[in-house]
C-alpha positions as CSV (number, residue, x, y, z in Angstrom):
1,M,-14.7,11.6,-47.8
2,E,-16.7,10.0,-45.8
3,S,-18.2,11.6,-42.8
4,L,-17.2,10.9,-39.6
5,C,-20.4,9.7,-38.5
6,N,-21.0,6.7,-41.2
7,L,-17.7,5.5,-40.9
8,I,-18.5,5.3,-37.0
9,K,-21.4,3.4,-38.2
10,K,-19.0,0.9,-40.7
11,A,-16.4,0.5,-38.0
12,K,-19.3,-0.9,-35.5
13,N,-20.0,-3.5,-37.3
14,F,-16.9,-4.4,-38.0
15,D,-15.8,-3.0,-41.2
16,K,-12.0,-2.8,-40.8
17,E,-11.2,-0.4,-43.5
18,S,-13.4,2.0,-41.6
19,M,-11.7,1.2,-38.2
20,E,-8.7,2.2,-39.7
21,L,-9.4,5.3,-41.4
22,L,-10.5,6.2,-37.6
23,I,-7.3,5.5,-36.3
24,T,-5.1,7.0,-39.1
25,K,-7.2,10.4,-38.2
26,F,-7.0,10.0,-34.6
27,D,-3.2,9.0,-34.1
28,P,-2.0,12.5,-34.4
29,I,-3.8,12.7,-30.9
30,I,-3.2,9.1,-29.7
31,T,0.5,10.0,-30.4
32,S,1.0,13.1,-29.0
33,L,-1.0,12.2,-25.6
34,S,1.6,8.8,-25.4
35,R,4.3,10.8,-25.8
36,K,3.3,13.3,-22.7
37,L,2.6,9.6,-20.7
38,Q,6.3,8.8,-21.2
39,N,5.6,5.0,-21.1
40,E,6.4,2.4,-23.6
41,D,2.8,1.1,-23.7
42,A,0.9,4.1,-24.0
43,K,0.4,4.7,-27.7
44,N,-0.5,0.9,-27.8
45,D,-3.2,1.3,-24.7
46,L,-4.5,4.8,-26.0
47,T,-5.3,2.9,-29.7
48,V,-7.2,-0.2,-27.5
49,F,-9.1,2.1,-25.4
50,F,-9.9,4.4,-28.8
51,I,-11.3,0.6,-30.9
52,R,-13.3,0.0,-27.6
53,M,-14.9,3.9,-27.4
54,I,-15.8,3.3,-30.9
55,Y,-17.6,0.5,-30.8
56,E,-19.4,1.3,-27.2
57,I,-20.4,4.8,-28.8
58,K,-24.2,5.2,-29.1
59,L,-24.7,7.6,-31.6
60,I,-28.6,7.9,-31.2
61,N,-27.8,9.0,-27.7
62,L,-25.8,12.0,-28.8
63,I,-27.8,15.5,-29.5
64,N,-25.4,16.8,-32.7
65,S,-24.0,14.2,-34.5
66,S,-21.7,16.7,-37.0
67,D,-18.1,15.5,-37.9
68,G,-16.8,18.3,-35.1
69,A,-19.0,17.2,-32.1
70,L,-18.0,13.7,-32.7
71,V,-14.2,14.7,-32.8
72,N,-14.6,16.8,-29.5
73,Y,-16.3,13.9,-28.3
74,I,-13.8,11.0,-28.6
75,K,-10.9,13.5,-27.9
76,Q,-12.1,14.2,-24.6
77,G,-12.8,10.8,-24.1
78,L,-9.1,10.1,-25.1
79,Y,-8.2,13.0,-22.9
80,R,-9.9,11.1,-19.8
81,E,-7.9,7.9,-20.6
82,Y,-5.0,9.7,-20.5
83,H,-5.5,11.5,-17.1
84,K,-6.5,7.9,-16.0
85,L,-3.4,6.4,-16.9
86,N,-1.1,9.5,-16.0
87,K,-2.5,8.6,-12.1
88,V,-1.0,5.1,-12.6
89,A,2.0,5.5,-13.7
90,P,3.4,7.2,-10.8
91,I,2.2,4.7,-8.5
92,I,3.4,1.7,-9.9
93,S,7.1,3.6,-9.9
94,V,6.6,4.3,-6.2
95,E,5.9,0.8,-5.2
96,F,8.8,-0.7,-7.6
97,N,11.1,2.2,-5.7
98,D,9.9,1.2,-2.5
99,I,10.5,-2.6,-2.9
100,F,14.0,-1.8,-3.9
101,T,15.1,0.6,-0.9
102,V,13.3,-1.9,1.8
103,D,16.2,-4.5,0.8
104,T,18.9,-1.8,1.1
105,N,17.9,-0.6,3.9
106,D,17.6,-4.1,5.9
107,Y,21.3,-4.8,4.9
108,V,22.6,-1.8,6.2
109,Q,20.6,-2.0,9.3
110,V,22.0,-6.1,9.3
111,E,25.8,-4.8,8.6
112,Y,25.1,-2.0,11.0
113,K,24.5,-4.2,14.0
114,V,27.0,-7.0,13.2
115,F,29.6,-4.3,13.3
116,L,28.6,-3.0,16.8
117,D,28.6,-6.8,18.2
118,E,31.9,-7.3,16.5
119,L,33.0,-4.3,18.8
120,V,31.3,-5.1,21.8
121,M,33.2,-8.6,21.6
122,K,36.4,-7.1,21.4
123,K,35.8,-5.4,23.8
124,V,36.7,-2.2,21.9
125,L,33.0,-0.8,23.1
126,N,30.3,-2.6,26.1
127,E,27.0,-3.2,26.2
128,K,25.7,0.4,27.1
129,Q,28.2,2.2,24.4
130,K,26.7,-0.2,21.4
131,Y,23.3,1.0,22.5
132,V,24.0,4.6,22.9
133,L,25.2,3.8,19.4
134,L,22.7,2.5,17.7
135,K,20.0,4.7,19.1
136,K,22.0,8.0,18.1
137,Y,23.5,7.1,15.2
138,Y,20.8,4.5,13.5
139,Y,17.1,5.4,14.8
140,H,18.3,8.8,15.3
141,C,17.4,9.0,18.6
142,T,18.3,12.0,21.1
143,D,20.4,12.5,24.2
144,E,17.3,13.2,26.0
145,E,14.7,10.0,24.6
146,I,18.3,7.9,24.9
147,S,18.5,8.7,28.7
148,I,14.8,8.6,29.2
149,E,15.1,5.1,28.4
150,L,18.2,3.8,29.9
151,C,16.8,5.6,33.3
152,I,20.5,7.7,33.8
153,S,20.8,11.2,32.9
154,R,20.9,13.1,29.6
155,Q,24.8,14.1,30.9
156,A,25.7,10.8,31.4
157,V,24.3,9.3,27.8
158,N,26.3,11.8,26.5
159,K,29.7,10.8,28.3
160,I,29.1,7.1,27.3
161,H,28.8,8.8,23.6
162,R,31.7,10.3,23.7
163,K,33.3,7.6,25.2
164,A,32.0,4.6,22.8
165,I,33.8,7.5,20.4
166,D,37.0,7.8,21.6
167,N,37.1,3.8,22.0
168,L,35.8,4.0,17.9
169,R,38.9,6.3,16.9
170,K,41.5,4.9,19.1
171,Y,40.4,0.9,17.6
172,L,40.4,2.7,14.0
173,N,43.3,4.3,14.1
C-alpha cells in the first residue's frame, strides 16, 4: 500500500482515485464525528472539510511526514471542525425555538387582554380590577408594585384583587 504522504501528493494533483482512497481511509473518523453531531448534514460537512483540508495541506511545512504524524494531523483538523460545527447547531436551534415561542406568547397576550376587555364591557369587572388582574397574573407584579403604580395602599390592591376574583367566580358559575 502507498504511503499517506504520496496519496496526499497525488490527491493534491487532482487524482480522483487517491482522493477516494483517502476518504475511505478516514471515513470511520468522519462517520463517528458526524454521529456525535446528530445533524443530517454533518457527514457531508465533515467530508467537504476533509477534501478542502487535503488540498490545503502544505507537506513542506510539516516536520514529520510519516503516516502516523499525518493521520494525527488530519484527525486533529477533523476534531476542530467537529467542535466548530457543534457550537453552531445549538445556536440555530435556540433561534428557531425563540421564533416559535414569541408567536404563541403574542397570541396568549392578545387573547388575555381581549378576555379582560370583554369582562369590563359586560360590567363584570371595572377598569381598576382589570388592571390589577393584568398586572398580577400576566406581568407577575406584586401587590406592593401595583400599589405604587396606582398610588393606593397594598391592602387596597389586595381588596380590589379579591373583589375581581369574586366577580369572576360569580360570572363563570
